[in-house]
C-alpha positions in Angstrom: 9.2 25.8 6.4 9.0 22.4 4.6 6.5 21.6 1.8 3.4 19.7 2.9 3.5 16.0 2.4 1.5 14.9 -0.6 -0.5 11.7 -0.8 1.2 8.7 -2.2 -0.6 6.4 -4.6 -0.8 2.8 -3.5 -2.1 -0.3 -5.3 -1.9 -2.7 -2.4 -3.4 -2.6 1.1 -2.1 -5.5 3.2 -4.6 -7.7 5.1 -2.1 -8.8 7.7 -1.3 -5.7 9.6 0.8 -6.9 12.5 3.8 -9.3 12.8 5.5 -10.3 16.0 8.4 -12.5 16.9 7.6 -16.0 18.2 9.8 -15.4 21.3 11.0 -12.5 23.4 8.3 -9.9 22.5 9.6 -6.8 24.3 6.4 -4.9 23.6 8.3 -2.4 21.4 6.6 -1.7 18.1 8.0 -0.5 14.7 5.1 1.1 12.7 5.4 0.8 9.0 3.2 3.2 7.0 1.1 1.8 4.1 3.2 3.7 1.6 6.3 2.1 3.0 4.9 -1.3 2.5 3.9 -0.3 -1.1 7.5 0.9 -1.7 8.9 -2.5 -0.5 6.4 -4.3 -2.6 7.2 -2.4 -5.8 11.0 -2.4 -5.4 11.7 -5.8 -3.8 8.9 -8.0 -5.0 7.8 -6.5 -8.3 11.5 -5.7 -9.0 10.8 -2.3 -10.5 13.6 0.3 -10.7 13.5 3.5 -8.6 12.1 5.6 -11.4 9.3 3.2 -12.2 8.4 2.9 -8.5 8.3 6.6 -8.0 6.1 7.0 -11.1 3.6 4.4 -9.8 3.5 6.0 -6.4 3.2 9.5 -7.9 6.3 10.9 -6.0 9.7 12.0 -7.0 12.7 9.6 -7.1 14.2 11.2 -4.0 10.9 10.9 -2.1 10.7 7.3 -3.1 14.2 6.7 -1.9 13.4 8.3 1.5 10.3 6.1 1.8 12.0 2.9 1.0 15.0 3.7 3.2 12.7 4.4 6.2 10.8 1.1 5.5 14.0 -1.0 5.3 15.4 0.5 8.5 12.2 -0.3 10.4 12.1 -3.9 9.1 15.8 -4.4 9.9 15.4 -3.0 13.4 12.4 -5.3 14.0 14.3 -8.4 12.9 17.5 -7.6 14.7 15.9 -6.5 18.0 13.0 -9.0 17.9 10.3 -6.3 18.0 6.8 -6.2 16.5 5.9 -4.6 13.2 2.6 -2.9 12.9 1.3 -1.6 9.5 -0.9 1.5 9.7 -1.3 5.2 8.8 0.4 7.3 6.2 -0.6 9.8 3.6 -1.9 7.7 0.7 -4.8 7.2 -1.7 -5.8 4.4 -3.9 -8.2 3.6 -6.8 -11.1 1.3 -5.9 -12.6 -0.6 -8.8 -16.2 -1.9 -8.9 -16.0 -5.1 -10.9 -18.3 -7.7 -12.4 -17.5 -11.3 -13.3 -18.8 -12.5 -16.6 -18.7 -16.1 -15.6 -20.7 -16.1 -12.3 -22.1 -12.5 -12.5 -20.6 -11.7 -9.1 -20.1 -8.0 -8.3 -17.1 -7.1 -6.1 -14.7 -4.3 -5.2 -10.9 -4.5 -5.8 -7.8 -2.3 -5.6 -6.0 -4.0 -8.5 -7.3 -4.0 -12.0 -6.0 -7.6 -12.6 -7.9 -9.2 -9.7 -9.7 -12.5 -10.2 -13.3 -13.1 -9.1 -13.3 -14.1 -5.4 -16.3 -16.3 -5.9 -15.2 -18.4 -9.0 -11.5 -17.4 -9.5 -12.3 -16.3 -13.1 -10.3 -13.6 -14.8 -13.1 -12.7 -17.1 -14.0 -9.5 -15.3 -15.0 -6.0 -16.3 -14.5 -2.8 -14.4 -17.9 -1.1 -14.0 -16.8 1.9 -12.0 -13.8 3.4 -10.3 -13.1 6.0 -7.7 -10.1 7.4 -5.8 -10.3 6.6 -2.1 -8.2 8.5 0.5 -7.2 7.5 3.9 -10.2 8.6 6.1 -8.3 10.7 8.6 -6.1 12.5 6.1 -7.1 16.2 6.0 -4.6 17.1 3.3 -5.7 18.9 0.2 -4.4 16.1 -2.1 -6.6 13.6 -0.4 -9.7 15.6 -0.7 -9.6 15.4 -4.5 -11.7 12.8 -6.3 
């Protein structure tokens, strides 16, 4: 019997959750999990090596490699076959930060510690509180912590 899947730590939740070809939409959908998008972001955009990515996501290097291989296969299939990409689901948790801007005194919630104030774009912010947030429908023990 395989080990249960543990929650992966993510630092980015995409706002655009669906991408479709401009022509020939067959209706077929490739679903990327949130942690697969995070793996692509860390490795291909942030240019971190496999060990650094795995540490940031709180998984082993082999698990990270499995996640990124799955993500790249899904994206390649969507591009080659002209199918939609939908981003949803997965086993993940993230840290949510309550922040306060010193310039305009605006309070806001962010996922990244290095966020700018959405009201005045200032980077003079302080973290006032933080909590670990898990995917709502995840019933795994790892997601119930925090």
